[in-house]
N, C-alpha and C positions, 0 to 999 in steps of 0.2 A: 533250501540246501541241496547241493548235489548229492548223488548216491555215495555211500561210504567206499572207500578203496578196499580196505581190510588188508590182511597179510598177503604178500606175493605168492600165488598158487605155486608156481615153480619152485621157489625156495622152501616153502613149507613142506613140499612132498619128500624133500631130500635134506631135511633139517641136520641129519647126523653128519652130512658131508660138509656143512657150511663152515667157513672160517669162524672164529670166536665174535668178530665184529659183526659179520652178516647175521650170525644166529641172535645176537643182540637186537639188531635191526628188526628181524621177524618178530621177536618177542614183543617189542614196542608197538609194531603195527597191529599185533593181535590185541594188544590191551587197549590201543586207542583206534579201534577198527572204524570209527566214525570221523576220522580226520586224516588228512595227508600229513605224514610225518616227514619233517625236515630233520636229517640225522647229521649232527656235527661230525666232520672228519677234518681235523685241522682247522684251516681258515675258511672251510665250505660247509655249506649245509646241503647234504646229498639226499637224492632219492633213488630207488631202484626199481626195476620191473614196471608195472602198470603206473605206479606212482611217477616214475620217471618220464613216462610217455605224456602224463598229464602235465608235470611240471614244465617240461620242454615245449609242449603245444602252448600253454596258456601265457608262459613267461618269456616265450621266444628265445630259449636258450638251446645250445648245442646238446644234441643227444648222442651219447657215445655207447659203446659195448664194452663188457667186461667178461672176461672168460677164466673159469675155474673148474675146480672138480665136478661141479654141478651143472656146467654148461655155460652158455653164453646168456646174457642178459642185459637189458637197458640199464644205463646209469647217467644221471645229470646231476649237476649241482649249481648252486648260486652263492657268491661271496657273502661271507656273514656281515661284512662292513656295509653292505648295502641290502641287506635281507629285506628291509621293511618294504622297499618298492616292490619286490617280488610277491611277498605276503599280500599286500594290497590288492595285485591282480588276481591271486587265488582267492580271496575273499569277494571280490567282484563277480568272480565266475562261480560264486556259490559253495566254496570249499571251507570246512574248518581246517585250521593249521595247528599241528601240535609240534612245538619245538623241542627236539631231543638235544640238550647240550652236554657237553663233556663235563662231568662233576669231579673229575680228579685231574691232577697235573700229569701230563704224559711223561714229563722227565722224571717223575717219582713214581712211576708205576712200571712193573715188569709185567708185560702181556697186555692184554686189551684193557682200554681205558673204559671206566664205567660211564655210561650215559643214562640220563633220566630225563623225561618230559617236565620241562620246567614251567611251562605255560602252554595254554590252549587259546588261540586267537580266533575268535568269532566276531561278526560285526558289532555286537553290543558289549563285548567284554575288552575293548581296546584300551590299553594304557599307555601304548608307545607313543610319544609327540608326534612323531613322523607319520603315524597312522591316523591320529586324532583330526588332524587337519584344522587346527584353530581352537579358539577359546570355548566353543559351544560345548554344552553337555551332550554326552554320547550314552544313551540310556539303554539298558535291557529290562524287560518288563515280564512279569508272570501273572497269569489268570489262573484262578481257582475257583471252585464252586462248593458251597456246602450250605445246607439248610435254606436252600432257595435264594441265596445271596451269591453274588459274584464278588471275589476278592481280587484287587488289583494291587501289585508291588512294582515299584520302579527304582532302578538303582544305576548310579553312574560309578562305575568301579574305578575310574580315573580320579575322582574327587570325593567320594564317599556320600554324595547325596543320595538320600534313601526315603522314599515316600510309600505310603500305604493308605488304601481306602476300600470301602465295600458299599455295594448297592444292590437292589433287587431289580435294577433297571439296565437292560442292555445298552440302550441309547446312551446313558450316563457314561458307561465304561467306554463306549465308542468316543464320546466327547473327550474324555480324559485322555485317551490315546492320541487322539488328534492333538491335544494340547501339549503333551509331552514328546510326541513323535519318536517312540523308541526305534532303535535301528535294529532290534532283535527281540523276539519274544518266545516264552515257553508257555505251553497250555497244559493244565492239569486234567486228569480223568473227569469226565463228565462237564467240563467247562468248555463253553463255545469259543471257537477261534474268531475273535472279533478284530485280529490285527489287520491293517490295510496292506495294500499290495507293495508298498514300499519297505515294509518291515519284514525281515527274514524270520520265519518260524522254525524253530530247531527242535528236533526230537530230543527227549530227555528220559532218564529213568523215572518211571511213574512213582517209585517209592519216594523221590524228592517230595511229592506232595501228600504222602501219608501223614495224618494229622500228628501222630506221635513223633515220627522222625522230624517233621517240620517244627513242631513245638519245642523239641529238644535242641534243634539247630538255633532257633531264634533265642532261647534262654542262654545259650553259650555266648551271645553276644550282648543281650539286653535282658535284664532281670525281670521276673514276672510278666512274660509275655501276655497272660490273660488280661492283665490290667493295662497294658500298653496298647494292646491291639483289642479292637471293639468286637470282633467276630472271628469265628472259626475259620471262614473263608480267608480273612486277612492273615491269620497265622499260617495257613497252609501256603498262601502266595508267597509270604515273606521267607518262611522256612525254605521253600523249593528254590527261591531265587538266590538265597545265601549258599545252598548247596550247589547250585550251578555256578555261583561265582567262584566258590572254592575249588570245583572241578576244573575251572579255567586257569586256576593259578598252577595246576599241576603238582607233582609230588606228594608225599604223604601228609604234609601239614600245609593246606591251602588257606589257613585262616587269614582273614582280612583284618588285621589288629586296628587299623585306623577307622573301622567303621564304629563311630562312637554314638551317632544319632540315628534315630528312626522318626520321621514325622508322619504321624498318622493325621489325616485331614479329612474335612467334610467338603465336597465339591461345591456345596452350596454356600461356602464361605468367600467364594470367588465368582467374578463374572464368568459366565461361560462362553468361550470362543471355541466353537468345533472347528474341524478341519476345513469345512467349506467357508466359514467366515474368515479364517486366518488366510486362506488362500486368495479369496475374492477381494479382501481389503488389502492384500499385498503387504502384510505385516513384516514377513520375513523373507519372503521370495516374489519376484516380480513374475506375473502370469505371461506376460509378453515383453519381448525387448524391442518391439517395433517403435521407433520415434522417441525422442526424448531421452533423458538419461536413466540409466538402469539402477534406479533407486527404490529402497523399500522404507517402510516407516522405521524400521530398525536403523537404517543407514542414516536417515536425516536426523534422528533423534539421539543418536549414540555419540556423546561426547566423554565417554568414560576413558579413563587413562590406563586402565589395566585389565588383564583378562578376567580377574575376579569380578570386576564390575560389568564387564560385557555380558557374563554369563547371569549375573543378577538381573541386569536390564532386561534381558531375553526372558527370564522368568517372570518378572514384574509385567511384562507385556502379554506373555501367555495366560497369567492368571491375576488380572486386575482385581482389586479389592472390592467388596461390597459393604464393608463395615466403615461407616462414616468417620468415626474416631481415628481409625488407623490412616485412613485416606487424608484427613485434615491434618494428622500429625506429620505425614510427608509433606503436605503442601506448606505447612508452617516451616519446616526446616529448608525446603527449597526457598520459601520466600526470604529467609534470613540471609542465605547464600546469595540470593539475588542482590540483596541491598548492600553486600560487602564484597565489593570487587577484589580487594587485596587479598582477604582471606581465601576468597574462591580460587584465585589464581595460584596462590601459595600451595593450598591443598592439592590442586590439580598437578602442579610441577612435583610435589612429593608423591603423589600416587603414581606417577608415571615411572617411578624407580622401584615399584612394587613388582615382584615376580609372581608367578602363579602359585601362591602358598598352598592351595588345596591339592594340586598335582605334586608339588615338591613334597609335601608331608606324606602323600600317598606312596611316592617312590621310596622315601625313607622308610616308612613303615613295611613295605614289601621287600625291603632289602635289595633294592634295585637302584638307589641312589649312590652316585659317585662324590667324590670329594668337592667338585664344583657345584654340585646340587647343594651340599651343606653350606658353602660359601654363599650361594645365591639366597638360600634360606636366612642366613645371618644377615646379608646385606639388606634384605627386606625388613626384618626385625629392627635392624638400626634406624630404619626410617619411622618406625612407630612412635617413638618419643616426640620426634618433631610434628607428626601428625596430631599427636595428643595435645601438645602445646598450642597449636592453632586452634583447637576446639575448647580450650580451657575456659574461655569466657562465653560459650554458647548459651543463648537465651532459651531456645526452644527445647522441649523435653527430649525429642528424638536425637538430636545432635549432643545433648548432654548425656543421654544414655550411651550413645557411640563412644563418647569420650571415657566413660566409665568401664566400658567393655574392651578397651585396647589395652590389653596386658602387655607391658614392655618387655617381659620375658628375659630379665638380665641373666639369669642363670644360664639359658640355652645359648644366649648371644655370646656370654662369656666363654662358656665351653667350646664353642665352635671356633671362636677367634684364638683361644689359646691352643687348641688342638691342631687345626687345620691351617696348611700353608695358604698364604694369600693367593697366589695364582697357581692352584695345584694341577697336575696333568689329569686327563680323564681315566687313564689306567690306574686302577687302585691296587694293583699286586706288584707294581715294579719300582715303589719307593717315590719319594719326593712330595708325598701328601701330608705327612705329619710335621708340625712346626718344630723347629729347634727350640728347646728349652721345655718342651711339654713333658718328656720322658727322660730320666737319667740314663737309663739302660740303652735306649736308642741313640742318646747323644754319644754315648761312649763308642757304640759300634759304628756310627758315622765318623767319628773323630779317628778311629783305627782305619777305616776305610779311606778318609781323606789324607791321613798322614801316609798311609802306603802308596797312593796315588801321587802325592807329592814328591816321594822319595823315587818313584819311577819317572816323574817328570824331570827330575834333576839328574837321572842316571844317564840320559843321552849326552849331556855335557861332560860328565865325569869320565865316562867311558872314552869319549872322544879325545880328552886329555891323556888317558892311560894309554891308549892304543896308537894315538897319533893318527887315526883314521877320520879325517874331517867329513867323510860322507856316511859315517855310521849313524843309523837310526834306530830308535826305540818306538815300537808300535804295538797294536793289539788287534786280534780279530776273534771273533765268536768261537772258532773252531780250534785255534792253536793257542789262544791266550796271549800273553805278553812274550815279545821276542826282541832281539837284537839283530838288526839286519846290516849285513856287510856285503859289498858288492864282490864279485869275482877277482876283480883287479887288486884288491886288498886282502885276499884271503891268507897270504903269507903272514900277515900282521896280526892275526886272530890269536889271542892269548890262549894259554893251555885249559884255563878253567871254563871256557866256553863250550857247551854241549850243543850239538846239531839238533834243530827242532824241525826245519823244513827246507827243502831245496827248490829254489826258483830258477828261471831261466838264466838270469844274469847275476844272481845273488844266493847267498845262503842266510838262514835265520838260525839264531842260536838263543840259548838261555843260560843263565849261571844259577848255581844252586841258591845264592842269595836272592836272585830275581824270582826264583820258582817259590821260595819261602815267602818273599813278600807277596806273590801272586795268590798263593794259597790263603794267606792271612786277609787279603782283601777280599777274595770271593767268600770266604767264611763269614767276614764280617758284613759284606754286602748282602748275602743270602739272609743271615740271621736279622739283619736290619729291615730288609723287605719283608720278611714273614712277621717281624713284630710290628713293623707299620701297619700291615694289613690287619692285624689283630687289634691294635690300638683304634684304628679307624672303624672297625666294626663295633667295638666297644662305644665310641662316641655316637656312632650312627644309631645304636640301640637305645643310648640314654636319650638322644633327640626323639627317637619314635616314641619313647614313653610319655612324651609331651604332646603327642599329636592331638589329643582333645583340645589343649590350650591354644595350639596353633591354629586349629580349625576354628575355634571362637574367635580369634583375631582375624582370621581370613573372612570370616562371616561380617563383622563389623566393617573391615575395610571395603568389602563389596558394596555393602548398604551405602557407605559414606561416598564411594566413587559414583554411584548412580545419583545420589542427591546432588553432588557437585556438578554432574554432567546435566542434570535437569536445570540447575540454576544457570549453568553457561547458556543452555539453549534459550531459556526464558529471557535472560538479559540481552542476549545478542539478536534475538528475533522477534522481540516485542510480544512475548506470550503473556496472557494474563492469569491471575490466580482464580480458579474457578470457585464458585460457592455452590451450596446445594440446598435445593428446596423442591417443589413440586413443578414437574414440566421441563422443557428444554428451552431456554431463552438465551440466544447467542447473538450479540451484536458484532458485525464485522468478522464473522467466522471466516477462516481460511483453511484449505487443504494443506496439511504440513509437508506433504511430499511434492505435490503440484506446484506450490509456491516456490519450491527450491529449484525447479526445473524450468521455469517460465519467467521472462523478464518482468511481465506486469500480470499480477494476479488480481482478479476482482473480488473483494470480500463480498460475502452475503450474510443476512441475518436468518435466524431460525426461531420461529416462536411456535411451540406446541405445548399444550398442557391439558388438563382434564376438561377443559370447554371445547378444545379443538386438538385432538391428539392423533388425528389421520389426515394426512395432507396427500391429495392426488396431485402429481406433478406433470405437466404437459409442456411441450416444446420440441423442436426438431432435435434430431441427432446432432451432435457437435455442438450443442447449445450450452452443455454444462450440467445436465441432470444427473448423470452417473456420479460425476465428480463431487456435486454437492451433497449427495447422499451418503457417499463414502466419507466425505468431510465431517458430516454429523457424527457418524459412528466412530471415526478416528478421535475426534474430540472427546467423546465419551470414554473411549478406551483409555486415552492419555491421562484424562482427569482422575479416573479411578485407579490407574496405575500409579499416581502420585506426582505426575508433572503438571505444570502449568500448561495451557492450551493456546493455540494461535487464534486470537481474537481480541477485540477491543474489551469485551466483557462476556462472561459465561455464568449463568445461573442454570444448575443442571439438576435433573433427577438422577438418582443412583439407580442404574439399570441391573438387572439380574442376569441378562444375557443379550448378545447382539446376534440377531438372524440376518443372513444375506440370501436373496435370491436375485442375484445380479449377474446373469450370464452362466451359460453352461455349454459344455462341449459333449460330443457323442462319447458313450463309454463303449468303445468298439470291442475291447476284449470280454466285457460283460453282456455283450449283446443289446445295449440300451442306447435308444436314440437320444438325441438332444431333449427333445419334448420330454421322453420318460425320466430322464435326469432331472429336469426342471420339475416335473411333477412330484417326484420322490423328495426332493428338497423342500418343496412346497408343503408336502404332507408332513414333513417333520416340523416345520414352522407352525402349522395349524394345530398339530398334537401337542407341541411343547412350549410355545409361547404363553407368557402370562401377562397381566396388565402392568407389569414392571419390565417388561422386555422392550428392546428397540428393534424394530423390523424394518428391513430395507427389501423393497419389491420392485424389480426392474423389469418391464415388459412381460408380465406374467400372461401366458397364453400365445407366445409368439409362434410356437412350433406346430400349430394346428390351423385349421380353417379360421377365417375372420369370425365367423358366427360363433364357432365353438370358443375360440379365444376370448371373445368379449364376454360370452356367458361365464367363462371360468372366472374372469377378471371381476365381473360384477358380483359374482357368488362370493369370491374371496373377500372382496371389499367389505361386504355385508357382514360376512362371518367375523372378520377382524374387528370391525366396528361394534357388532352386537354382542358377540360372545366372549371375545378376547380382551379387547380394550387396550391393546399394545400401542406404544407410541410408534406411529408407522409413517413411513415415507413410500409412496407407491408412484413410481414413474410409469408412464404409459403412453402409447400413440392411439390408444382407443379413446378418441375424444368423447365418445358416448359415456365414458366412465365419469367425466365431469359432471353430467347430470345426475349421476348416482350419488357423487359427493355432495352436491348441492341439496340433495334431498335427504342427507343424513345429518342427524342434529350435531354430532362431535367431529365432522369432517370439513375440510376446506380444500379449495382449489388453489394452486399455485402454478405459475408458468414462467418459464425462461424467456424473456423478450427476444424478439427477432426484429431487426431493422432492414427495410427492404428499400432499394432505390433502383429504379428501372427493373432490370432482370438480374441485379445482383443482391444478395443477402448477405448480413453480417450478424454477428453473435455479440452482443455486450457482456454476455455472461452474468446477467443480473436476473435475479428472482423477483417476482412481483405477484400481487394478489390476482385471482382469477385464472381462467383457462386460456390456453394458447389459441390464436386465430386459426392457425393451420400448421401443417407438418413440415411444409417446404421440403419435401423428399426430393423432388427433382432439382431444385436449387442446391441442396446439399450433395446431391450426386455431382453436380458441377464443381462445387468447391472441392470435393474429394478427388478430382481428376478424371471423372469419367469423360470419355472422348466426347467432344462437342457435338458430332452427328448424332450420338445416341441421347444426349441431353435435349437436343431440338426436336428430335423424333418423339421423345418422351412427352415434351410440352404439346406437340401437335395432338398426340393421342388423348393427353388429357382434356384439351380444349374441345376435341371432337366428342368426347364422353359428356362433357359439361353442356355442349350444345345439343345432345340428343335427348336431354331430359330437363326438366324444370329445375332450376336452382333451389337448393334446399340448404338449410342450416340446422346443425344439431344444436339444441337448446342449451344456451349457456356457452357455446364454443366460439362465439364472436365470428360467425360466417364460415366455419368449417364445411366443405363440401362433402356428400357422400349419399349412400343409399338412404331413402325415407319417403315418407308419403309425399304427394305432390302438393303445390301450394294452396289449391281448393280444398282439399281434404285437410290440411293444416289449418285453414282458415276456418272451417267448419268446427274443428276440434276446439280452437280458441274461443268460439262463440258460446260453448256450452257452459251454462251457470251450474257447475257441479255443486257448488254450495247449497242451492235451493233445490236440487233433484232429490227425490226419494231414491232409496236403493234400487227398486225395481225400474225406475225411470233410467237410472244411470246404467244398468245392465242393458236394458234395451237399446240405450243410444251407443253403447260399446258394441253390441252385436251388429247394429246397422253398420257403423263404421268399419268394423271387420269384414262384413259382406262386401262392402265397396272395394276394400284393398284386395281381397281374394278375386 
């Protein structure tokens, strides 16, 4: 976050000379000295002095000067109607923004209008639709430490999603932060800053994290915090986060009344997908947009119909389950929807009419909803009975449970329908928002207003008849009110009861005592009606806000149903199969869910790994399909445990506790780390954290150093994973010597991607097969990739020269791969040794003799 601006020094020095408005501005900048204050003045938000310079520079608006008794100072402003676009630029530049709104009606105040900061906008506390940028969650997180544990709390202020956990392991916290990807974080005293580079870490009052204050804050929202939250660290994190959220609301009472649920969870309840795995598997974002469609797993699996469902789908992909019963309950529901096309399509159509209930009720509870928001809420609730009817005959437990959880909320629907106009204006203080018939007092006032306007509408015709002036007009403007206009040519025919109101260039405007009485009557009725309408609207909004917990429960059920319907659509339309669970990973005809959507012809491949053979060393040229295949296996596991069917003919899977990926790295220039160092750091995490229930993807481990060092690391890693961890592992490599290692390990197998060669050309069938690859075909792949032909030809010449300069050798088990190694004579002698019949000392002596010959 950028440095705080604080109060303008020039103004603060001469406070006694400031106008009341500027004195108010200085007071607010002192109170919110960690933010850039946008100060409402009419239809603009303004800033002065240093803040004006910042606003003008970042938002590219004109900087002007203002002069008064205190001197000359900078001033600029942005229109309120388009303020969000400017706020977004300030946030991107690292500033908090404090919105100081007028909280009094200027027409009813003599003197300076009172202003107050109504909200403080930071990256993690956004609630404005224009700033949120879509349906995705926008989290702010808090880290606290106590008794050797780290407490993590995560909150989406726009929806009310609130989670807490604690652990004594920093890496687990990093994993969870990678999972939630908060936009902003706060850190308590003694807690480490574990937030990544993409997260804004904001300074806060350390008192927020004080255990007593934090516990009190949690207890104001949720009873018995010690029972709800498992550790003191969790209480401190949750309490601090609630205080920060209230601070962002501004004003004296920043309470978030719509926060009804706090979910305490154990990270071990879900498959762990850290930031590295999420990025490398391209679950939510593409790592590269070169070639092919710019699609992610979320893009191709998302057939949800509403914002609620898309957020829930994202949550399920970030946190796949490891509880078999819960997974299979989702699969059963998806299976029922797959088999019933009509129900699935009707549900999808109904869900498409659902507005974002979570954000709607959040706005209602924060008193920021307008009349159209209430109508949108009612329109969505009107769909619930139809959705519920479609689920009435559900066979599976999960769909039946969703049916029971869908409260039709007749009272709320009826209240909004009775009270709020069908197509209300967005402004809630100028009338037209309360439905006729809802309130007798309002109806009387509107009738008086309407009758008065009808009398005035008839006045023009009656006055033309009375005066004989055919061009006479009756009109109205905001300054002078109602008038009768007569052109100069007809002034001699003006009746004596006309009283002059305004002189124009070619006409005069008049009023009559009766017209003035009618005008006063209309204005009184209109003003009282507008005020009464606003009061009635606020009453209705408050009554709806009181039902926020019920609305959120409906939203939760709708979100889950939307994802299940989407999963059913994907499974039916793309020939996904329902996975089963046992030991090992056995997939027939598996497909990569993203790649198959971007290529005309995708070649399916089988996967068979179990306790007898849980480590597969995969060889083959670049471009032959190794990386796609490994990611395919991981994505099938993730989809299955998220509750989806999977792309394949059949899939019998083991439930994995975590997916680890070491499949490509880049330099961390800012951190001063090379590609190789990044790779080794990721590798260290895998070797320290993987279990025999994990799925590990390793791609070209050891590339960033010499061949000798790289091969040594690759072999050592293979042995360690096999002997010490026992994780289901796919290890792609160009070190063909590693195939010898796999051949000598009890629970390892060699697999390769076939290459077809005809003359000087190579092609890739993208098929996996038993055994090791015969060669890497690096020169041929260079040609396919578009390397200029002279370079390719010269590479072939150099390769031939090298091969002719030394005896041809093969790496055992590699099918003819050429490389460094003993000459053929030495190899033949080694083969002739009868190791089985040699004593240990004879074997050592023979080995020493061979070693001397090599040296």
